C-alpha positions as CSV (number, residue, x, y, z in Angstrom):
1,M,47.7,46.7,147.4
2,H,49.2,43.4,148.6
3,R,49.4,40.4,146.0
4,S,48.3,42.7,143.0
5,G,51.0,42.4,141.0
6,T,53.5,45.3,142.0
7,S,56.0,43.0,142.5
8,L,56.5,42.7,138.4
9,V,55.7,46.0,137.9
10,S,58.8,46.8,140.5
11,R,60.9,44.3,138.2
12,L,59.6,45.7,134.9
13,L,60.6,49.1,136.4
14,D,64.3,47.8,137.6
15,R,65.1,46.5,134.2
16,S,64.2,49.7,132.9
17,G,67.4,51.3,134.5
18,V,65.0,52.8,137.3
19,L,67.0,51.7,140.6
20,M,64.3,50.2,143.1
21,G,67.1,49.3,145.8
22,K,70.1,47.6,146.1
23,D,68.9,45.7,149.4
24,L,65.9,44.0,147.9
25,Q,63.4,41.3,149.4
26,T,62.7,38.3,147.0
27,D,59.1,40.4,146.8
28,H,61.5,42.9,145.4
29,E,60.7,45.4,148.1
30,S,63.7,47.6,150.0
31,K,64.2,46.3,153.4
32,F,65.4,50.2,154.0
33,F,62.2,51.5,153.3
34,I,60.1,48.3,154.7
35,G,61.6,49.7,157.9
36,L,60.4,53.1,157.6
37,N,57.1,52.1,156.7
38,K,56.7,49.5,159.3
39,W,58.0,52.5,161.8
40,I,55.0,55.0,160.5
41,Y,52.5,52.4,160.6
42,A,53.7,51.7,164.0
43,N,53.5,54.9,165.5
44,A,49.5,55.3,164.2
45,G,48.5,51.8,165.7
46,A,47.9,50.6,162.3
47,D,49.5,47.3,160.8
48,W,50.2,46.3,157.2
49,A,46.4,44.7,157.0
50,R,44.6,47.2,159.0
51,P,46.1,50.3,157.1
52,E,42.7,52.8,158.2
53,A,44.3,53.8,161.5
54,L,47.1,55.5,159.6
55,S,44.5,58.6,158.2
56,E,44.2,59.3,162.8
57,L,48.5,60.0,162.0
58,I,48.3,61.9,159.3
59,E,45.3,63.9,160.1
60,F,46.9,64.8,163.6
61,E,49.8,67.3,162.4
62,P,51.5,67.8,165.8
63,A,52.3,64.3,165.2
64,R,52.7,63.8,161.7
65,K,55.4,66.6,161.6
66,E,57.6,64.4,163.9
67,V,57.5,61.6,162.2
68,E,58.4,63.5,158.9
69,Q,61.1,65.0,160.2
70,Y,62.1,61.4,161.9
71,L,61.9,60.2,157.8
72,K,64.1,63.0,156.6
73,T,66.7,62.2,159.3
74,R,66.4,58.7,158.3
75,I,66.9,59.3,154.3
76,S,69.5,61.3,154.3
77,S,71.7,59.6,157.1
78,R,74.6,57.0,156.2
79,A,71.6,54.1,156.8
80,S,70.3,55.2,153.5
81,R,73.1,53.6,151.5
82,K,71.6,50.2,152.2
83,F,68.7,51.2,149.7
84,S,71.5,53.4,147.3
85,G,74.5,51.1,147.9
86,K,76.1,54.8,148.1
87,T,77.7,57.0,150.6
88,L,76.3,60.3,149.8
89,D,76.3,63.5,152.2
90,K,72.3,63.9,152.0
91,G,71.6,60.4,151.6
92,L,68.8,59.8,149.5
93,F,68.6,63.2,148.5
94,D,71.8,63.1,146.7
95,L,70.4,60.7,144.3
96,N,71.1,61.7,140.7
97,E,70.3,58.4,138.9
98,P,66.0,57.4,138.5
99,W,65.0,55.6,141.4
100,G,61.6,54.7,143.4
101,W,61.0,51.7,145.9
102,K,58.0,49.0,146.0
103,D,55.6,48.7,149.2
104,P,51.8,48.0,149.2
105,R,52.7,50.1,152.8
106,N,52.9,53.2,150.5
107,G,49.6,53.5,149.1
108,P,47.8,54.2,152.8
109,A,51.3,55.9,153.7
110,L,51.2,58.3,150.5
111,P,50.4,61.4,152.1
112,I,53.3,61.4,154.3
113,W,55.6,60.3,151.6
114,L,54.5,63.4,149.7
115,S,55.4,65.9,152.1
116,I,59.1,64.9,151.5
117,W,58.9,64.1,147.5
118,P,55.7,66.6,146.3
119,D,56.4,65.4,142.9
120,M,57.5,62.3,143.1
121,K,55.7,59.8,140.0
122,I,53.2,57.2,141.3
123,V,52.6,54.2,139.5
124,H,49.1,52.8,141.2
125,V,49.0,49.0,140.5
126,L,45.2,47.6,141.1
127,R,44.4,43.5,140.4
128,H,40.8,41.9,140.5
129,G,39.9,41.6,144.1
130,V,38.9,38.1,144.1
131,D,42.2,37.1,142.6
132,V,44.0,39.5,145.0
133,A,41.8,37.3,148.1
134,A,42.2,34.4,146.7
135,S,45.8,35.1,147.3
136,L,45.9,36.7,150.5
137,H,43.9,33.5,151.7
138,T,45.9,31.2,150.3
139,R,49.1,32.4,152.1
140,S,46.8,33.0,155.2
141,N,46.0,29.3,155.3
142,R,49.8,27.9,154.8
143,N,51.1,30.0,157.3
144,W,48.2,28.6,159.9
145,S,49.5,25.8,161.1
146,G,52.9,27.2,161.9
147,D,51.2,30.0,163.6
148,L,49.5,26.9,165.4
149,S,52.6,24.9,166.0
150,R,54.5,27.9,168.1
151,F,51.8,29.1,169.7
152,E,51.5,25.6,171.2
153,K,55.2,25.5,172.3
154,W,54.8,29.1,174.1
155,R,51.5,28.3,175.4
156,K,53.5,25.2,177.8
157,L,55.6,27.9,178.8
158,S,52.4,30.1,180.4
159,Q,52.9,28.5,184.2
160,L,56.5,29.7,184.0
161,G,55.0,32.9,183.9
162,R,56.8,34.0,180.4
163,N,55.4,36.5,177.9
164,R,54.1,34.5,175.1
165,S,53.4,35.9,171.4
166,P,49.4,35.8,170.2
167,I,48.8,33.1,167.9
168,R,49.2,35.8,165.0
169,V,48.5,39.6,165.0
170,G,45.3,39.6,163.1
171,Q,43.0,37.4,160.8
172,R,42.2,40.0,157.8
173,A,42.7,37.1,155.6
174,A,41.3,34.0,157.5
175,T,38.4,33.9,155.3
176,L,38.2,35.0,151.5
177,E,35.6,37.9,152.7
178,N,37.8,39.3,155.0
179,A,40.7,39.2,152.2
180,L,37.8,41.1,150.2
181,N,37.0,43.8,152.3
182,F,40.5,44.3,153.0
183,W,40.8,44.7,149.2
184,A,38.4,47.0,149.1
185,E,39.4,49.1,152.5
186,Q,43.0,49.9,151.0
187,V,42.0,51.0,147.8
188,K,39.1,53.2,148.2
189,V,42.4,54.8,150.9
190,E,44.7,54.7,147.6
191,E,42.5,56.1,145.2
192,S,41.1,58.8,147.5
193,T,44.5,60.0,147.9
194,I,46.2,59.6,144.8
195,G,42.2,62.0,143.7
196,N,43.0,63.4,140.4
197,R,46.5,64.2,141.2
198,E,49.2,64.9,138.0
199,G,52.4,62.2,137.8
200,V,50.4,59.1,138.0
201,L,49.8,55.8,136.0
202,K,47.0,53.9,136.8
203,I,47.5,50.2,135.6
204,R,46.1,47.0,136.1
205,F,47.7,44.1,136.3
206,E,45.8,42.3,133.8
207,D,46.0,45.2,131.1
208,I,50.1,43.7,131.6
209,L,49.4,40.2,131.1
210,T,46.7,40.1,128.2
211,N,47.8,43.7,126.4
212,P,51.8,43.7,127.5
213,E,53.1,45.7,124.3
214,S,51.0,48.7,125.0
215,S,51.0,48.5,129.2
216,I,55.1,48.1,129.0
217,E,55.0,51.2,126.6
218,N,53.0,53.1,128.7
219,L,55.0,52.2,131.5
220,L,58.8,53.2,129.7
221,D,56.9,56.2,129.0
222,F,55.7,57.5,132.5
223,I,59.4,57.3,133.6
224,S,60.6,58.7,130.2
225,A,63.2,55.3,129.7
226,P,64.4,55.5,126.0
227,K,62.5,52.6,123.6
228,N,64.6,49.4,123.8
229,P,63.2,46.8,121.2
230,T,65.0,44.0,123.4
231,L,64.3,44.6,126.7
232,M,60.4,45.1,125.0
233,Q,60.5,41.7,124.0
234,E,62.6,40.1,126.8
235,M,59.9,41.4,128.9
236,K,57.0,40.4,127.0
237,E,58.2,36.7,127.1
238,S,58.5,36.6,131.2
239,L,54.8,37.1,131.4
240,D,52.5,35.0,132.0
241,P,49.3,35.5,130.7
242,S,47.4,32.7,132.7
243,R,47.6,35.0,135.8
244,A,45.1,37.5,134.6
245,F,41.3,36.7,136.1
246,S,42.7,33.7,137.4
247,Y,39.6,33.5,139.8
248,K,37.5,32.5,136.1
249,S,39.3,28.9,136.5
250,D,37.5,28.1,139.8
251,P,34.0,27.3,140.2
252,K,34.0,28.3,143.5
253,L,35.8,31.9,143.4
254,L,33.5,32.8,140.3
255,E,30.6,32.3,142.8
256,F,32.5,34.8,144.8
257,A,32.8,37.1,142.5
258,E,29.1,36.8,141.5
259,N,28.2,37.2,145.2
260,N,30.3,40.3,145.3
261,S,29.8,42.3,142.4
262,T,28.2,45.0,144.5
263,I,32.2,45.4,146.0
264,L,33.9,45.0,142.8
265,S,31.8,47.5,140.6
266,Q,33.3,50.1,143.0
267,F,36.6,49.7,141.6
268,G,35.8,48.8,138.1
269,Y,35.5,45.5,138.3
């Protein structure tokens, strides 16, 4: 799920020797895989904040098969060197080193990716829903002034008959309530897809920050990385424990958590 600490985990994996992409954004997401996931979502009529529509694509086998075939073509093409930094005959299928990618869209799109790599390892990161909702809500409010300013400029052109973009695509995080429901919706989809399958490491953002040695050791064991005390110490020192359960320092968020305890408890919080 977005804002759940996946960037932190991706950086830990990167530092542990896993290639997470040569084309990373500041959030440690590969532009190559972002493009593919956005394409999957577009074919399902979904977007990042409304992932449930993906189930319609996944359940309609003829369309899903076409999507999967296109992805295989792209992954094996020269375009994949954006991710790997290498020109390989079969693209990423020829990579002979540990690699992976981070994108919150992976969760809802996981059945499609598993059809391509059925034995892939999955790191599932979970964070307290109120902290996720607060982060999404803060970002939404920060972007609103820019969204509104853009729309007002385009509105002046309406008499000229020009196309006008919407103010924004959806208001999913415009309120804390909607943002929390989004968190619950996506995590439910993720947990349903993962089920009891093997090759999955479930890790909580709060555990990484409050019990880093054990959490990072589990992560390194999961990817079969060699033990490196120096690297372990560097990783521990890069963490900020105050980010764990940060909602507790805000009386309004604390009250919001108490009022939504039923939703939170469904996911172990």
